N, CA, C, O and CB atoms as a CASP TS submission, in Angstrom:
PFRMAT TS
TARGET T0000
AUTHOR 0000-0000-0000
METHOD Language model
MODEL 1
PARENT N/A
ATOM      1  N   MET     1    -269.861  76.550  13.013  1.00  0.00           N
ATOM      2  CA  MET     1    -268.648  76.737  12.499  1.00  0.00           C
ATOM      3  C   MET     1    -268.388  76.084  11.053  1.00  0.00           C
ATOM      4  O   MET     1    -267.882  76.431   9.986  1.00  0.00           O
ATOM      5  CB  MET     1    -267.746  76.254  13.478  1.00  0.00           C
ATOM      6  N   LEU     2    -269.144  74.698  11.720  1.00  0.00           N
ATOM      7  CA  LEU     2    -269.160  73.277  10.464  1.00  0.00           C
ATOM      8  C   LEU     2    -270.287  73.731   9.295  1.00  0.00           C
ATOM      9  O   LEU     2    -270.298  73.175   8.197  1.00  0.00           O
ATOM     10  CB  LEU     2    -269.859  71.411  11.321  1.00  0.00           C
ATOM     11  N   VAL     3    -270.907  74.431   9.528  1.00  0.00           N
ATOM     12  CA  VAL     3    -272.143  74.415   8.257  1.00  0.00           C
ATOM     13  C   VAL     3    -270.368  75.458   7.121  1.00  0.00           C
ATOM     14  O   VAL     3    -269.779  75.232   6.063  1.00  0.00           O
ATOM     15  CB  VAL     3    -274.588  75.975   8.883  1.00  0.00           C
ATOM     16  N   LEU     4    -270.258  76.504   8.223  1.00  0.00           N
ATOM     17  CA  LEU     4    -269.573  77.263   6.895  1.00  0.00           C
ATOM     18  C   LEU     4    -268.187  76.428   6.301  1.00  0.00           C
ATOM     19  O   LEU     4    -267.929  76.440   5.098  1.00  0.00           O
ATOM     20  CB  LEU     4    -269.025  78.981   7.408  1.00  0.00           C
ATOM     21  N   ASN     5    -267.608  75.936   6.980  1.00  0.00           N
ATOM     22  CA  ASN     5    -266.759  74.832   6.745  1.00  0.00           C
ATOM     23  C   ASN     5    -266.649  74.027   5.353  1.00  0.00           C
ATOM     24  O   ASN     5    -265.710  74.049   4.557  1.00  0.00           O
ATOM     25  CB  ASN     5    -267.122  73.967   7.692  1.00  0.00           C
ATOM     26  N   LEU     6    -267.883  73.296   5.271  1.00  0.00           N
ATOM     27  CA  LEU     6    -268.403  72.672   4.275  1.00  0.00           C
ATOM     28  C   LEU     6    -269.076  73.785   3.568  1.00  0.00           C
ATOM     29  O   LEU     6    -268.416  73.371   2.616  1.00  0.00           O
ATOM     30  CB  LEU     6    -269.237  71.540   4.672  1.00  0.00           C
ATOM     31  N   THR     7    -269.593  74.567   3.201  1.00  0.00           N
ATOM     32  CA  THR     7    -269.612  75.184   1.982  1.00  0.00           C
ATOM     33  C   THR     7    -268.811  75.915   1.253  1.00  0.00           C
ATOM     34  O   THR     7    -268.943  76.383   0.122  1.00  0.00           O
ATOM     35  CB  THR     7    -270.312  75.716   1.980  1.00  0.00           C
ATOM     36  N   ILE     8    -267.827  75.972   2.149  1.00  0.00           N
ATOM     37  CA  ILE     8    -266.475  76.944   1.996  1.00  0.00           C
ATOM     38  C   ILE     8    -265.343  75.703   0.977  1.00  0.00           C
ATOM     39  O   ILE     8    -264.749  75.975  -0.066  1.00  0.00           O
ATOM     40  CB  ILE     8    -265.631  77.466   4.079  1.00  0.00           C
ATOM     41  N   GLY     9    -265.349  74.486   1.654  1.00  0.00           N
ATOM     42  CA  GLY     9    -264.831  73.304   1.264  1.00  0.00           C
ATOM     43  C   GLY     9    -265.642  73.043  -0.889  1.00  0.00           C
ATOM     44  O   GLY     9    -265.164  72.807  -1.999  1.00  0.00           O
ATOM     45  N   MET    10    -267.197  73.331  -0.205  1.00  0.00           N
ATOM     46  CA  MET    10    -268.051  72.400  -1.186  1.00  0.00           C
ATOM     47  C   MET    10    -268.189  73.693  -3.112  1.00  0.00           C
ATOM     48  O   MET    10    -268.464  73.454  -4.287  1.00  0.00           O
ATOM     49  CB  MET    10    -270.245  72.053   0.017  1.00  0.00           C
ATOM     50  N   ILE    11    -267.794  74.957  -2.298  1.00  0.00           N
ATOM     51  CA  ILE    11    -267.393  75.841  -3.394  1.00  0.00           C
ATOM     52  C   ILE    11    -266.143  76.176  -3.948  1.00  0.00           C
ATOM     53  O   ILE    11    -266.071  76.930  -4.917  1.00  0.00           O
ATOM     54  CB  ILE    11    -267.770  76.831  -3.153  1.00  0.00           C
ATOM     55  N   THR    12    -265.232  75.718  -3.456  1.00  0.00           N
ATOM     56  CA  THR    12    -263.407  76.110  -3.555  1.00  0.00           C
ATOM     57  C   THR    12    -262.844  75.356  -4.816  1.00  0.00           C
ATOM     58  O   THR    12    -262.669  74.139  -4.876  1.00  0.00           O
ATOM     59  CB  THR    12    -262.343  75.431  -2.000  1.00  0.00           C
ATOM     60  N   PRO    13    -262.549  76.399  -5.960  1.00  0.00           N
ATOM     61  CA  PRO    13    -261.851  75.464  -6.906  1.00  0.00           C
ATOM     62  C   PRO    13    -260.804  74.962  -6.577  1.00  0.00           C
ATOM     63  O   PRO    13    -260.409  75.516  -5.551  1.00  0.00           O
ATOM     64  CB  PRO    13    -261.565  75.916  -7.989  1.00  0.00           C
ATOM     65  N   PRO    14    -259.835  73.847  -7.059  1.00  0.00           N
ATOM     66  CA  PRO    14    -260.745  73.412  -8.115  1.00  0.00           C
ATOM     67  C   PRO    14    -261.874  71.680  -8.219  1.00  0.00           C
ATOM     68  O   PRO    14    -262.379  71.316  -9.281  1.00  0.00           O
ATOM     69  CB  PRO    14    -259.611  73.463  -9.290  1.00  0.00           C
ATOM     70  N   VAL    15    -262.011  70.990  -7.050  1.00  0.00           N
ATOM     71  CA  VAL    15    -262.382  70.143  -6.856  1.00  0.00           C
ATOM     72  C   VAL    15    -263.692  70.536  -6.084  1.00  0.00           C
ATOM     73  O   VAL    15    -264.204  69.503  -5.653  1.00  0.00           O
ATOM     74  CB  VAL    15    -261.458  69.430  -6.432  1.00  0.00           C
ATOM     75  N   GLY    16    -264.370  71.572  -5.774  1.00  0.00           N
ATOM     76  CA  GLY    16    -265.742  71.866  -5.172  1.00  0.00           C
ATOM     77  C   GLY    16    -266.687  71.421  -5.778  1.00  0.00           C
ATOM     78  O   GLY    16    -266.728  71.844  -6.933  1.00  0.00           O
ATOM     79  N   PRO    17    -268.041  70.266  -5.322  1.00  0.00           N
ATOM     80  CA  PRO    17    -268.338  69.466  -6.258  1.00  0.00           C
ATOM     81  C   PRO    17    -269.335  70.633  -7.032  1.00  0.00           C
ATOM     82  O   PRO    17    -269.443  70.778  -8.250  1.00  0.00           O
ATOM     83  CB  PRO    17    -268.965  67.970  -5.704  1.00  0.00           C
ATOM     84  N   VAL    18    -270.171  71.579  -5.747  1.00  0.00           N
ATOM     85  CA  VAL    18    -271.344  72.585  -6.622  1.00  0.00           C
ATOM     86  C   VAL    18    -270.154  73.189  -7.410  1.00  0.00           C
ATOM     87  O   VAL    18    -269.606  72.543  -6.516  1.00  0.00           O
ATOM     88  CB  VAL    18    -272.499  73.974  -5.583  1.00  0.00           C
ATOM     89  N   LEU    19    -269.486  73.592  -7.940  1.00  0.00           N
ATOM     90  CA  LEU    19    -269.480  74.146  -9.133  1.00  0.00           C
ATOM     91  C   LEU    19    -269.362  73.328 -10.402  1.00  0.00           C
ATOM     92  O   LEU    19    -269.505  73.808 -11.527  1.00  0.00           O
ATOM     93  CB  LEU    19    -268.564  74.980  -9.083  1.00  0.00           C
ATOM     94  N   PHE    20    -269.040  71.825 -10.094  1.00  0.00           N
ATOM     95  CA  PHE    20    -269.044  71.636 -11.081  1.00  0.00           C
ATOM     96  C   PHE    20    -271.063  70.934 -11.932  1.00  0.00           C
ATOM     97  O   PHE    20    -271.492  70.696 -13.060  1.00  0.00           O
ATOM     98  CB  PHE    20    -267.646  70.748 -10.961  1.00  0.00           C
ATOM     99  N   VAL    21    -271.685  70.893 -10.343  1.00  0.00           N
ATOM    100  CA  VAL    21    -273.269  70.482 -10.465  1.00  0.00           C
ATOM    101  C   VAL    21    -273.848  72.303 -11.498  1.00  0.00           C
ATOM    102  O   VAL    21    -274.481  72.607 -12.510  1.00  0.00           O
ATOM    103  CB  VAL    21    -274.231  70.177  -8.156  1.00  0.00           C
ATOM    104  N   ILE    22    -272.912  73.167 -10.091  1.00  0.00           N
ATOM    105  CA  ILE    22    -274.169  74.779 -11.366  1.00  0.00           C
ATOM    106  C   ILE    22    -272.819  74.560 -12.476  1.00  0.00           C
ATOM    107  O   ILE    22    -273.537  74.314 -13.445  1.00  0.00           O
ATOM    108  CB  ILE    22    -274.407  77.630 -10.383  1.00  0.00           C
ATOM    109  N   ALA    23    -271.715  74.488 -12.922  1.00  0.00           N
ATOM    110  CA  ALA    23    -271.605  74.622 -14.254  1.00  0.00           C
ATOM    111  C   ALA    23    -272.356  73.629 -15.188  1.00  0.00           C
ATOM    112  O   ALA    23    -272.641  74.279 -16.194  1.00  0.00           O
ATOM    113  CB  ALA    23    -270.293  74.591 -14.501  1.00  0.00           C
ATOM    114  N   THR    24    -272.697  72.662 -15.287  1.00  0.00           N
ATOM    115  CA  THR    24    -273.390  71.817 -15.691  1.00  0.00           C
ATOM    116  C   THR    24    -274.878  72.726 -16.175  1.00  0.00           C
ATOM    117  O   THR    24    -275.220  73.407 -17.142  1.00  0.00           O
ATOM    118  CB  THR    24    -273.433  70.690 -14.559  1.00  0.00           C
ATOM    119  N   VAL    25    -275.511  72.250 -14.821  1.00  0.00           N
ATOM    120  CA  VAL    25    -276.716  72.967 -14.434  1.00  0.00           C
ATOM    121  C   VAL    25    -276.835  74.099 -15.606  1.00  0.00           C
ATOM    122  O   VAL    25    -277.362  73.939 -16.707  1.00  0.00           O
ATOM    123  CB  VAL    25    -276.592  73.611 -12.834  1.00  0.00           C
ATOM    124  N   GLY    26    -276.041  75.621 -14.957  1.00  0.00           N
ATOM    125  CA  GLY    26    -276.416  76.791 -16.341  1.00  0.00           C
ATOM    126  C   GLY    26    -275.330  76.585 -17.310  1.00  0.00           C
ATOM    127  O   GLY    26    -274.642  77.571 -17.577  1.00  0.00           O
ATOM    128  N   GLN    27    -275.029  75.317 -17.955  1.00  0.00           N
ATOM    129  CA  GLN    27    -274.132  75.349 -19.062  1.00  0.00           C
ATOM    130  C   GLN    27    -272.975  76.391 -18.884  1.00  0.00           C
ATOM    131  O   GLN    27    -272.889  76.922 -19.991  1.00  0.00           O
ATOM    132  CB  GLN    27    -274.925  75.643 -20.310  1.00  0.00           C
ATOM    133  N   LEU    28    -272.289  76.803 -18.274  1.00  0.00           N
ATOM    134  CA  LEU    28    -271.166  77.715 -17.541  1.00  0.00           C
ATOM    135  C   LEU    28    -269.868  76.894 -18.118  1.00  0.00           C
ATOM    136  O   LEU    28    -269.790  75.713 -18.453  1.00  0.00           O
ATOM    137  CB  LEU    28    -271.273  77.744 -15.586  1.00  0.00           C
ATOM    138  N   LYS    29    -268.808  78.003 -18.118  1.00  0.00           N
ATOM    139  CA  LYS    29    -267.173  76.943 -18.270  1.00  0.00           C
ATOM    140  C   LYS    29    -266.989  77.677 -16.623  1.00  0.00           C
ATOM    141  O   LYS    29    -267.128  78.773 -16.082  1.00  0.00           O
ATOM    142  CB  LYS    29    -265.392  77.529 -20.060  1.00  0.00           C
ATOM    143  N   ILE    30    -266.436  75.747 -16.150  1.00  0.00           N
ATOM    144  CA  ILE    30    -265.971  75.911 -14.955  1.00  0.00           C
ATOM    145  C   ILE    30    -265.001  77.687 -14.856  1.00  0.00           C
ATOM    146  O   ILE    30    -265.315  78.773 -14.368  1.00  0.00           O
ATOM    147  CB  ILE    30    -265.003  74.396 -14.718  1.00  0.00           C
ATOM    148  N   GLU    31    -264.223  77.370 -15.322  1.00  0.00           N
ATOM    149  CA  GLU    31    -262.886  78.285 -15.347  1.00  0.00           C
ATOM    150  C   GLU    31    -264.375  79.610 -14.775  1.00  0.00           C
ATOM    151  O   GLU    31    -264.802  79.774 -13.632  1.00  0.00           O
ATOM    152  CB  GLU    31    -261.645  78.512 -17.497  1.00  0.00           C
ATOM    153  N   ARG    32    -264.664  80.078 -15.622  1.00  0.00           N
ATOM    154  CA  ARG    32    -265.351  81.029 -15.195  1.00  0.00           C
ATOM    155  C   ARG    32    -266.558  81.187 -14.465  1.00  0.00           C
ATOM    156  O   ARG    32    -267.089  82.296 -14.400  1.00  0.00           O
ATOM    157  CB  ARG    32    -265.453  81.492 -15.953  1.00  0.00           C
ATOM    158  N   LEU    33    -267.044  80.195 -13.911  1.00  0.00           N
ATOM    159  CA  LEU    33    -267.739  80.312 -12.471  1.00  0.00           C
ATOM    160  C   LEU    33    -266.726  80.210 -11.708  1.00  0.00           C
ATOM    161  O   LEU    33    -266.811  80.923 -10.708  1.00  0.00           O
ATOM    162  CB  LEU    33    -268.819  79.274 -12.039  1.00  0.00           C
ATOM    163  N   SER    34    -265.743  79.563 -11.797  1.00  0.00           N
ATOM    164  CA  SER    34    -264.598  80.025 -10.117  1.00  0.00           C
ATOM    165  C   SER    34    -263.801  80.814 -10.051  1.00  0.00           C
ATOM    166  O   SER    34    -262.693  80.807  -9.513  1.00  0.00           O
ATOM    167  CB  SER    34    -263.624  79.123  -9.509  1.00  0.00           C
ATOM    168  N   LYS    35    -264.676  82.028 -10.966  1.00  0.00           N
ATOM    169  CA  LYS    35    -263.953  83.126 -10.971  1.00  0.00           C
ATOM    170  C   LYS    35    -265.173  84.282 -10.233  1.00  0.00           C
ATOM    171  O   LYS    35    -265.043  85.308  -9.566  1.00  0.00           O
ATOM    172  CB  LYS    35    -263.359  83.433 -12.640  1.00  0.00           C
ATOM    173  N   ALA    36    -266.079  83.697 -10.622  1.00  0.00           N
ATOM    174  CA  ALA    36    -267.554  84.295 -10.468  1.00  0.00           C
ATOM    175  C   ALA    36    -267.777  84.437  -8.587  1.00  0.00           C
ATOM    176  O   ALA    36    -268.367  85.193  -7.815  1.00  0.00           O
ATOM    177  CB  ALA    36    -268.913  82.962 -11.353  1.00  0.00           C
ATOM    178  N   VAL    37    -266.891  83.185  -8.494  1.00  0.00           N
ATOM    179  CA  VAL    37    -267.159  82.555  -6.515  1.00  0.00           C
ATOM    180  C   VAL    37    -266.543  83.231  -6.370  1.00  0.00           C
ATOM    181  O   VAL    37    -267.164  84.097  -5.754  1.00  0.00           O
ATOM    182  CB  VAL    37    -266.811  81.100  -5.591  1.00  0.00           C
ATOM    183  N   LEU    38    -265.004  83.719  -6.600  1.00  0.00           N
ATOM    184  CA  LEU    38    -264.073  84.189  -5.604  1.00  0.00           C
ATOM    185  C   LEU    38    -264.368  85.083  -4.687  1.00  0.00           C
ATOM    186  O   LEU    38    -263.910  84.925  -3.556  1.00  0.00           O
ATOM    187  CB  LEU    38    -263.117  84.641  -6.101  1.00  0.00           C
ATOM    188  N   PRO    39    -265.272  86.312  -5.015  1.00  0.00           N
ATOM    189  CA  PRO    39    -265.761  87.930  -4.168  1.00  0.00           C
ATOM    190  C   PRO    39    -266.483  87.288  -3.289  1.00  0.00           C
ATOM    191  O   PRO    39    -266.615  88.187  -2.458  1.00  0.00           O
ATOM    192  CB  PRO    39    -266.793  89.302  -5.027  1.00  0.00           C
ATOM    193  N   LEU    40    -267.333  85.939  -2.647  1.00  0.00           N
ATOM    194  CA  LEU    40    -267.874  85.310  -2.224  1.00  0.00           C
ATOM    195  C   LEU    40    -267.228  84.331  -1.610  1.00  0.00           C
ATOM    196  O   LEU    40    -267.332  84.112  -0.403  1.00  0.00           O
ATOM    197  CB  LEU    40    -268.547  85.130  -2.861  1.00  0.00           C
ATOM    198  N   LEU    41    -266.566  83.722  -2.347  1.00  0.00           N
ATOM    199  CA  LEU    41    -265.498  82.627  -1.181  1.00  0.00           C
ATOM    200  C   LEU    41    -264.886  83.836  -0.207  1.00  0.00           C
ATOM    201  O   LEU    41    -264.819  83.519   0.980  1.00  0.00           O
ATOM    202  CB  LEU    41    -263.779  81.541  -2.190  1.00  0.00           C
ATOM    203  N   LEU    42    -264.535  84.872  -0.470  1.00  0.00           N
ATOM    204  CA  LEU    42    -263.409  85.907   0.391  1.00  0.00           C
ATOM    205  C   LEU    42    -264.682  85.824   1.269  1.00  0.00           C
ATOM    206  O   LEU    42    -264.643  84.978   2.161  1.00  0.00           O
ATOM    207  CB  LEU    42    -262.653  87.756  -0.309  1.00  0.00           C
ATOM    208  N   ALA    43    -265.706  86.506   1.164  1.00  0.00           N
ATOM    209  CA  ALA    43    -267.364  86.810   2.068  1.00  0.00           C
ATOM    210  C   ALA    43    -267.278  85.917   3.120  1.00  0.00           C
ATOM    211  O   ALA    43    -267.213  86.106   4.334  1.00  0.00           O
ATOM    212  CB  ALA    43    -269.008  86.405   1.165  1.00  0.00           C
ATOM    213  N   GLU    44    -267.294  84.469   2.152  1.00  0.00           N
ATOM    214  CA  GLU    44    -267.134  83.411   3.372  1.00  0.00           C
ATOM    215  C   GLU    44    -266.033  82.888   4.338  1.00  0.00           C
ATOM    216  O   GLU    44    -266.057  82.056   5.245  1.00  0.00           O
ATOM    217  CB  GLU    44    -267.416  82.400   2.913  1.00  0.00           C
ATOM    218  N   LEU    45    -265.173  83.585   3.876  1.00  0.00           N
ATOM    219  CA  LEU    45    -264.106  83.168   4.926  1.00  0.00           C
ATOM    220  C   LEU    45    -263.454  83.970   5.754  1.00  0.00           C
ATOM    221  O   LEU    45    -262.485  83.730   6.475  1.00  0.00           O
ATOM    222  CB  LEU    45    -263.161  82.614   4.418  1.00  0.00           C
ATOM    223  N   VAL    46    -264.231  85.210   5.549  1.00  0.00           N
ATOM    224  CA  VAL    46    -264.444  86.314   6.411  1.00  0.00           C
ATOM    225  C   VAL    46    -265.313  86.287   7.719  1.00  0.00           C
ATOM    226  O   VAL    46    -264.793  86.763   8.728  1.00  0.00           O
ATOM    227  CB  VAL    46    -264.950  87.230   5.631  1.00  0.00           C
ATOM    228  N   VAL    47    -266.320  85.883   7.785  1.00  0.00           N
ATOM    229  CA  VAL    47    -267.635  85.227   8.475  1.00  0.00           C
ATOM    230  C   VAL    47    -266.844  84.218   9.413  1.00  0.00           C
ATOM    231  O   VAL    47    -266.990  84.095  10.629  1.00  0.00           O
ATOM    232  CB  VAL    47    -268.857  84.363   7.284  1.00  0.00           C
ATOM    233  N   LEU    48    -265.970  83.521   8.579  1.00  0.00           N
ATOM    234  CA  LEU    48    -265.646  81.843   9.125  1.00  0.00           C
ATOM    235  C   LEU    48    -264.618  82.983  10.378  1.00  0.00           C
ATOM    236  O   LEU    48    -264.823  83.089  11.587  1.00  0.00           O
ATOM    237  CB  LEU    48    -264.429  80.184   7.538  1.00  0.00           C
ATOM    238  N   LEU    49    -263.945  83.424   9.855  1.00  0.00           N
ATOM    239  CA  LEU    49    -263.233  84.261  10.873  1.00  0.00           C
ATOM    240  C   LEU    49    -263.357  85.018  12.257  1.00  0.00           C
ATOM    241  O   LEU    49    -262.845  85.050  13.376  1.00  0.00           O
ATOM    242  CB  LEU    49    -262.988  84.977  10.327  1.00  0.00           C
ATOM    243  N   LEU    50    -264.428  85.653  11.438  1.00  0.00           N
ATOM    244  CA  LEU    50    -265.401  86.037  13.206  1.00  0.00           C
ATOM    245  C   LEU    50    -265.943  85.931  14.018  1.00  0.00           C
ATOM    246  O   LEU    50    -266.128  86.465  15.111  1.00  0.00           O
ATOM    247  CB  LEU    50    -265.952  86.411  13.589  1.00  0.00           C
ATOM    248  N   VAL    51    -266.637  84.183  12.756  1.00  0.00           N
ATOM    249  CA  VAL    51    -266.701  83.360  14.001  1.00  0.00           C
ATOM    250  C   VAL    51    -265.725  82.295  14.881  1.00  0.00           C
ATOM    251  O   VAL    51    -266.004  81.839  15.990  1.00  0.00           O
ATOM    252  CB  VAL    51    -267.616  82.728  13.726  1.00  0.00           C
ATOM    253  N   ILE    52    -265.029  82.137  14.430  1.00  0.00           N
ATOM    254  CA  ILE    52    -263.713  81.717  15.265  1.00  0.00           C
ATOM    255  C   ILE    52    -263.749  82.790  16.135  1.00  0.00           C
ATOM    256  O   ILE    52    -264.090  82.457  17.270  1.00  0.00           O
ATOM    257  CB  ILE    52    -262.211  81.583  14.455  1.00  0.00           C
ATOM    258  N   LEU    53    -263.459  84.239  15.954  1.00  0.00           N
ATOM    259  CA  LEU    53    -262.453  84.238  16.635  1.00  0.00           C
ATOM    260  C   LEU    53    -262.979  85.731  17.639  1.00  0.00           C
ATOM    261  O   LEU    53    -262.280  86.408  18.393  1.00  0.00           O
ATOM    262  CB  LEU    53    -261.005  84.228  15.604  1.00  0.00           C
ATOM    263  N   VAL    54    -264.239  85.865  17.342  1.00  0.00           N
ATOM    264  CA  VAL    54    -265.588  86.484  18.392  1.00  0.00           C
ATOM    265  C   VAL    54    -266.219  85.646  18.321  1.00  0.00           C
ATOM    266  O   VAL    54    -266.807  85.463  17.255  1.00  0.00           O
ATOM    267  CB  VAL    54    -266.500  87.730  18.142  1.00  0.00           C
ATOM    268  N   PRO    55    -266.395  84.777  19.365  1.00  0.00           N
ATOM    269  CA  PRO    55    -267.424  83.620  19.717  1.00  0.00           C
ATOM    270  C   PRO    55    -269.072  84.478  19.911  1.00  0.00           C
ATOM    271  O   PRO    55    -270.134  84.035  19.476  1.00  0.00           O
ATOM    272  CB  PRO    55    -266.810  82.720  21.438  1.00  0.00           C
ATOM    273  N   SER    56    -268.934  85.481  20.500  1.00  0.00           N
ATOM    274  CA  SER    56    -270.421  86.484  20.821  1.00  0.00           C
ATOM    275  C   SER    56    -270.616  86.671  19.285  1.00  0.00           C
ATOM    276  O   SER    56    -271.508  87.463  18.981  1.00  0.00           O
ATOM    277  CB  SER    56    -270.228  88.321  21.882  1.00  0.00           C
ATOM    278  N   VAL    57    -269.943  86.085  18.281  1.00  0.00           N
ATOM    279  CA  VAL    57    -271.188  86.362  16.734  1.00  0.00           C
ATOM    280  C   VAL    57    -272.182  85.430  17.026  1.00  0.00           C
ATOM    281  O   VAL    57    -273.316  85.739  17.392  1.00  0.00           O
ATOM    282  CB  VAL    57    -270.566  85.915  14.862  1.00  0.00           C
ATOM    283  N   SER    58    -271.666  83.995  16.828  1.00  0.00           N
ATOM    284  CA  SER    58    -272.533  83.392  16.926  1.00  0.00           C
ATOM    285  C   SER    58    -273.457  82.712  18.337  1.00  0.00           C
ATOM    286  O   SER    58    -274.319  81.834  18.317  1.00  0.00           O
ATOM    287  CB  SER    58    -272.070  82.758  16.200  1.00  0.00           C
ATOM    288  N   THR    59    -272.957  83.411  19.393  1.00  0.00           N
ATOM    289  CA  THR    59    -273.514  82.855  20.466  1.00  0.00           C
ATOM    290  C   THR    59    -274.934  84.038  20.996  1.00  0.00           C
ATOM    291  O   THR    59    -275.921  84.019  21.731  1.00  0.00           O
ATOM    292  CB  THR    59    -272.152  82.616  21.633  1.00  0.00           C
ATOM    293  N   PHE    60    -274.338  84.822  20.215  1.00  0.00           N
ATOM    294  CA  PHE    60    -275.668  85.731  20.429  1.00  0.00           C
ATOM    295  C   PHE    60    -277.277  86.095  20.481  1.00  0.00           C
ATOM    296  O   PHE    60    -277.839  86.626  21.439  1.00  0.00           O
ATOM    297  CB  PHE    60    -275.535  86.211  19.951  1.00  0.00           C
ATOM    298  N   ILE    61    -277.849  85.723  19.334  1.00  0.00           N
ATOM    299  CA  ILE    61    -279.386  84.996  19.137  1.00  0.00           C
ATOM    300  C   ILE    61    -279.384  84.012  20.310  1.00  0.00           C
ATOM    301  O   ILE    61    -280.131  84.395  21.210  1.00  0.00           O
ATOM    302  CB  ILE    61    -279.649  84.065  17.509  1.00  0.00           C
ATOM    303  N   PRO    62    -278.568  82.498  20.636  1.00  0.00           N
ATOM    304  CA  PRO    62    -279.190  81.838  21.492  1.00  0.00           C
ATOM    305  C   PRO    62    -278.729  81.953  22.841  1.00  0.00           C
ATOM    306  O   PRO    62    -278.713  80.935  23.533  1.00  0.00           O
ATOM    307  CB  PRO    62    -279.215  80.682  21.112  1.00  0.00           C
ATOM    308  N   ASN    63    -278.160  83.607  23.554  1.00  0.00           N
ATOM    309  CA  ASN    63    -277.640  83.753  24.552  1.00  0.00           C
ATOM    310  C   ASN    63    -279.491  84.091  24.405  1.00  0.00           C
ATOM    311  O   ASN    63    -280.368  83.370  24.882  1.00  0.00           O
ATOM    312  CB  ASN    63    -276.133  84.685  24.938  1.00  0.00           C
ATOM    313  N   LEU    64    -279.762  85.667  23.437  1.00  0.00           N
ATOM    314  CA  LEU    64    -280.665  86.535  23.614  1.00  0.00           C
ATOM    315  C   LEU    64    -281.823  85.700  24.218  1.00  0.00           C
ATOM    316  O   LEU    64    -282.627  86.272  24.953  1.00  0.00           O
ATOM    317  CB  LEU    64    -280.942  87.281  22.363  1.00  0.00           C
ATOM    318  N   PHE    65    -281.937  84.546  23.983  1.00  0.00           N
ATOM    319  CA  PHE    65    -283.275  83.901  23.693  1.00  0.00           C
ATOM    320  C   PHE    65    -283.152  82.308  25.550  1.00  0.00           C
ATOM    321  O   PHE    65    -283.796  81.346  25.970  1.00  0.00           O
ATOM    322  CB  PHE    65    -283.134  82.968  21.235  1.00  0.00           C
ATOM    323  N   GLY    66    -282.153  82.942  25.838  1.00  0.00           N
ATOM    324  CA  GLY    66    -281.834  82.563  27.469  1.00  0.00           C
ATOM    325  C   GLY    66    -281.269  80.572  27.142  1.00  0.00           C
ATOM    326  O   GLY    66    -281.438  79.739  28.032  1.00  0.00           O
ATOM    327  N   PHE    67    -280.860  80.326  26.243  1.00  0.00           N
ATOM    328  CA  PHE    67    -280.295  78.648  25.947  1.00  0.00           C
ATOM    329  C   PHE    67    -278.897  78.804  25.925  1.00  0.00           C
ATOM    330  O   PHE    67    -278.217  77.845  25.563  1.00  0.00           O
ATOM    331  CB  PHE    67    -280.778  77.846  24.372  1.00  0.00           C
ATOM    332  N   ALA    68    -278.199  80.175  26.354  1.00  0.00           N
ATOM    333  CA  ALA    68    -276.976  79.432  26.977  1.00  0.00           C
ATOM    334  C   ALA    68    -276.101  80.106  28.211  1.00  0.00           C
ATOM    335  O   ALA    68    -276.363  81.156  28.798  1.00  0.00           O
ATOM    336  CB  ALA    68    -275.976  79.207  25.805  1.00  0.00           C
ATOM    337  N   ASN    69    -275.432  79.569  28.350  1.00  0.00           N
ATOM    338  CA  ASN    69    -275.128  79.657  30.046  1.00  0.00           C
ATOM    339  C   ASN    69    -274.807  81.497  29.725  1.00  0.00           C
ATOM    340  O   ASN    69    -274.498  82.241  30.656  1.00  0.00           O
ATOM    341  CB  ASN    69    -273.293  78.337  30.872  1.00  0.00           C
TER
END
């Protein structure tokens, strides 16, 4: 959950620092980049909601290997 929240925060306009880095490196306008990131941001929000509301999504692999109770 922490990593998902951090990635969402780093790409969320208007303050997302990763947006500024990508815009500078790619020589893109920040407005155009913000519009292009919105569908990906929506997908990340859906995944975050799934992890929060359905804990078995994030604990399936550890349970499979016997690391969780």
